[in-house]
C-alpha positions in Angstrom: 61.4 4.7 -15.4 58.3 7.0 -15.8 58.6 7.1 -19.7 58.6 3.2 -19.5 55.4 3.1 -17.5 53.8 5.8 -19.9 54.8 3.6 -22.8 53.2 0.5 -21.4 49.9 2.5 -20.6 49.8 3.8 -24.1 50.5 0.3 -25.6 47.3 -1.3 -27.0 46.6 -5.1 -26.0 47.7 -7.8 -28.4 44.4 -9.4 -28.2 41.5 -6.7 -28.1 38.6 -7.9 -26.1 36.3 -7.1 -28.8 37.7 -9.9 -30.9 36.8 -12.5 -28.1 33.4 -11.2 -26.7 30.8 -9.9 -29.2 29.1 -6.7 -28.5 25.5 -7.8 -27.5 22.4 -6.1 -29.2 19.9 -4.9 -26.9 16.0 -4.6 -27.5 14.9 -1.1 -26.5 11.3 -1.7 -27.2 11.1 -4.9 -25.0 12.9 -3.1 -22.4 10.1 -0.6 -22.1 7.2 -3.1 -22.6 8.6 -5.3 -19.8 7.2 -2.7 -17.3 3.8 -2.7 -19.0 1.5 -5.1 -17.1 -1.7 -6.7 -18.0 -4.1 -8.1 -15.5 -7.5 -9.7 -15.2 -9.4 -10.5 -12.0 -12.8 -11.7 -10.7 -14.2 -11.6 -7.3 -17.2 -10.9 -5.1 -18.6 -7.7 -3.7 -21.4 -6.3 -1.5 -23.2 -3.0 -2.3 -24.6 -1.1 0.6 -27.6 0.5 -1.0 -29.2 3.5 0.9 -31.3 6.4 0.0 -33.5 9.0 1.9 -36.8 10.3 1.0 -36.7 13.9 1.6 -39.5 15.7 0.1 -41.7 12.6 0.0 -44.1 10.4 2.0 -44.6 6.7 2.5 -47.9 5.0 1.9 -48.3 1.6 3.3 -51.4 -0.7 2.8 -51.8 -4.2 4.3 -50.7 -7.0 2.2 -48.9 -4.6 -0.4 -45.3 -3.4 -0.8 -45.0 0.4 0.3 -45.4 3.3 -2.1 -44.1 6.8 -2.2 -45.9 10.0 -2.9 -44.5 13.7 -3.4 -45.2 16.0 -0.5 -46.8 19.2 -1.4 -48.6 17.7 -4.4 -52.4 17.4 -4.4 -53.6 15.0 -5.2 -50.3 13.3 -4.8 -49.4 10.5 -7.4 -48.1 7.5 -5.9 -45.0 5.4 -7.1 -44.3 1.6 -6.7 -40.8 2.0 -7.9 -38.3 4.5 -7.3 -34.8 2.8 -7.1 -34.0 2.1 -10.9 -37.1 3.4 -12.6 -40.2 5.2 -11.7 -43.7 3.4 -11.9 -46.8 5.3 -11.3 -49.3 3.4 -9.0 -53.0 4.0 -8.4 -53.4 1.7 -5.3 -56.5 3.1 -3.4 -56.0 4.6 0.2 -58.1 2.6 2.7 -59.1 3.5 6.3 -56.4 1.1 7.6 -53.7 2.5 5.3 -50.7 4.2 6.9 -49.4 7.2 5.5 -46.3 9.4 6.9 -44.5 12.2 5.3 -40.8 13.3 5.7 -42.0 16.8 6.8 -42.6 15.0 10.2 -40.3 12.0 10.1 -37.0 10.8 8.9 -37.8 8.4 6.0 -35.6 6.2 3.7 -34.6 2.6 2.9 -31.5 0.6 2.8 -30.5 -2.9 1.5 -27.7 -4.8 -0.1 -26.8 -6.1 -3.5 -24.3 -8.8 -4.6 -21.7 -7.7 -7.2 -19.4 -10.2 -9.3 -16.6 -7.8 -10.5 -14.9 -9.0 -13.8 -12.1 -6.5 -14.5 -9.3 -6.2 -17.1 -6.5 -3.6 -16.6 -3.1 -2.2 -17.9 -0.6 -0.2 -16.0 2.9 0.8 -16.4 5.4 0.5 -13.5 8.1 2.8 -12.8 10.1 1.9 -9.7 7.4 2.0 -7.0 4.9 3.9 -9.0 2.2 2.5 -11.1 -0.2 4.4 -13.7 -2.7 2.9 -16.0 -6.5 2.2 -16.3 -9.0 -0.5 -16.7 -12.5 -1.6 -17.7 -15.1 -3.8 -15.7 -18.2 -5.7 -16.2 -20.1 -6.2 -12.6 -23.4 -8.3 -12.6 -25.3 -6.9 -9.8 -28.3 -8.4 -8.0 -30.3 -6.1 -5.7 -32.0 -7.7 -2.5 -34.8 -6.3 -0.4 -34.8 -2.8 1.0 -35.7 -2.3 4.5 -37.1 1.0 5.9 -34.7 2.9 8.3 -37.6 4.2 10.4 -41.1 2.9 11.4 -40.1 -0.8 10.8 -43.2 -1.9 12.6 -45.5 -0.1 10.1 -43.5 0.0 6.7 -42.6 -3.3 5.2 -39.7 -4.2 2.9 -39.9 -4.0 -0.9 -37.8 -5.3 -3.8 -37.0 -2.9 -6.7 -38.4 -3.8 -10.2 -36.1 -5.8 -12.4 -33.3 -6.0 -9.5 -30.6 -7.5 -11.7 -28.3 -6.2 -14.3 -24.8 -5.7 -15.4 -22.9 -2.6 -14.4 -20.1 -1.2 -16.5 -17.0 0.6 -15.1 -14.0 2.5 -16.7 -11.4 4.2 -14.7 -7.8 5.6 -14.6 -5.5 4.0 -11.8 -2.5 5.4 -9.8 -0.7 3.1 -7.3 2.4 3.1 -4.9 4.1 -0.1 -3.7 4.8 0.7 0.0 5.9 -2.7 1.5 7.5 -6.0 0.8 7.8 -9.0 3.0 9.6 -11.9 1.4 7.7 -12.8 -1.9 4.7 -10.5 -1.1 4.6 -7.0 -2.4 1.9 -4.6 -0.9 0.6 -1.8 -3.2 -2.0 1.0 -2.5 -4.2 1.8 -5.5 -6.5 4.6 -6.3 -9.1 4.3 -9.2 -11.1 7.3 -10.3 -13.7 7.0 -13.2 -17.1 6.6 -14.1 -19.8 3.8 -14.1 -23.0 2.9 -16.2 -25.8 1.0 -14.5 -27.2 -2.0 -16.2 -30.2 -1.8 -18.7 -32.5 -2.4 -15.7 -32.1 1.2 -14.8 -33.9 4.1 -16.7 -30.7 6.2 -17.5 -33.0 9.0 -18.6 -33.9 9.7 -15.1 -30.5 9.2 -13.5 -27.7 11.6 -12.9 -24.4 9.6 -11.9 -21.5 10.8 -9.9 -17.8 9.9 -10.3 -16.8 6.4 -9.0 -13.8 6.3 -6.5 -12.2 3.0 -5.5 -9.4 2.7 -2.9 -7.6 -0.6 -2.2 -4.5 -2.7 -1.5 -3.1 -5.2 -3.8 -1.1 -8.1 -2.4 1.0 -9.6 -5.2 2.9 -13.1 -5.2 5.3 -13.8 -8.0 4.6 -17.1 -9.7 7.4 -16.7 -12.5 9.5 -14.0 -14.2 6.2 -13.0 -16.1 3.2 -13.9 -14.0 1.9 -12.5 -10.6 -0.9 -13.7 -8.5 -2.6 -11.0 -6.5 -5.4 -10.5 -4.0 -7.1 -7.0 -3.8 -9.6 -6.0 -1.1 -11.0 -2.5 -1.8 -13.8 0.0 -1.1 -15.9 1.6 -3.7 -17.8 5.0 -3.5 -20.5 6.1 -5.8 -24.0 7.6 -6.0 -26.7 8.7 -8.4 -29.8 10.9 -8.3 -33.1 9.8 -9.6 -35.7 12.2 -10.8 -39.3 11.7 -9.4 -41.8 14.6 -9.8 -39.1 17.2 -10.5 -37.4 16.1 -7.3 -34.3 14.1 -6.8 -33.8 10.9 -4.7 -30.0 10.5 -4.0 -29.1 6.7 -3.9 -25.7 5.6 -2.6 -24.1 2.5 -4.0 -20.9 2.2 -1.9 -19.6 -1.4 -2.0 -16.8 -3.7 -0.5 -15.1 -6.0 -3.0 -12.4 -8.9 -2.8 -10.9 -9.7 -6.1 -8.3 -12.2 -7.1 -6.5 -12.2 -10.3 -3.4 -12.7 -12.5 -0.9 -10.1 -13.9 1.2 -10.8 -17.0 4.3 -8.7 -18.3 6.0 -9.0 -21.7 9.5 -10.5 -21.6 12.4 -8.3 -22.2 14.4 -10.8 -24.2 13.0 -13.1 -27.0 12.9 -17.0 -26.5 16.0 -18.8 -27.7 15.5 -19.7 -31.4 17.7 -23.0 -31.1 15.3 -25.8 -30.4 18.0 -28.0 -28.8 19.3 -25.4 -26.3 18.8 -26.4 -22.7 20.4 -23.4 -21.2 18.4 -22.2 -18.1 19.9 -18.6 -17.7 19.7 -15.8 -20.1 22.4 -16.3 -22.6 23.8 -15.2 -26.0 24.1 -16.5 -29.4 26.4 -14.4 -31.4 25.8 -10.9 -30.6 22.1 -11.4 -29.4 20.8 -12.3 -26.1 18.0 -14.6 -25.5 16.0 -16.0 -22.6 15.8 -19.7 -21.9 13.6 -22.2 -23.8 13.1 -24.4 -20.9 11.6 -22.1 -18.3 8.2 -22.9 -17.5 6.0 -19.7 -17.8 4.0 -20.8 -14.5 7.5 -21.2 -12.4 9.6 -18.7 -10.8 13.1 -18.6 -12.3 16.3 -16.7 -11.8 17.4 -15.4 -15.2 21.1 -15.7 -14.1 21.2 -19.3 -13.3 17.7 -20.8 -13.6 15.6 -22.8 -11.1 14.1 -25.7 -12.9 15.8 -28.2 -10.6 16.3 -26.3 -7.2 16.6 -29.6 -5.4 19.4 -31.8 -6.9 18.9 -35.4 -7.8 21.2 -36.4 -5.1 18.9 -35.1 -2.3 15.7 -36.7 -4.0 14.0 -39.9 -3.4 16.0 -42.6 -1.7 19.2 -40.5 -1.7 17.5 -38.1 0.8 17.7 -40.7 3.6 21.5 -41.5 2.9 24.0 -39.8 5.2 26.3 -39.4 2.1 24.3 -39.2 -1.2 27.4 -40.3 -3.2 
């Protein structure tokens, strides 16, 4: 009896499965590329501009914007611009002029700037981790600066040539930490550099590293497209040289961006023009994705979702007790 069972186990099947089912050819490069994501976004931001005038003084004359002067220099040169460039000024001091030095008071100015971040990025996803980088152009428009002290004696001022286009370049790492239904939440850290617009005198500026932290909220639109919303905080600064001294300017910002992410399909589109199969399928020994999947619509590659509501439940039929 034992020998009979063993003989049956050793016997080969009369119809080998490989004669019925073809061995499918895979696409190793596409399998890797499907985890590479390309994204583009646009948004709005507010830059919190602030600087202190340690080692300087402020000169205010009625009817004019304030000037600054270097403490300890006699006679002290005065400057009418010290945010993005340095402009020497010879406005005369009159008896009614107001002068105050940082030796005896806390001096500085703060203001706001509007940003329009336009970014493109690429990253690779491995399970919950993301690694990549990006580049951005940000038109920035600086507004008026207000004094942080002596508001009743010192007026506001606007920097010379207040608008320009800032460039950014960065590396990125992210971690997807939460999902609720179709929404995926991912924390992001970006570290890189930035270059102010041409309205800045770059020969006088020493820039810091640019750090951005944010959360991306993604919604799948289809197999290959995602819509995302990203609030974030940006941290950066630069030092401007005036009279061999440095004025440190802070450019911290808050952003809200919206964009799209695209991934390369892991299967080529079906070559047969008359094929109407919605699910991933094979012709011969090669597998293909459906030709009838709209790129903008979410599809399940196993059975398709072009028509999630059957015709018998649409239009007049939906009011019938029995649609048949």
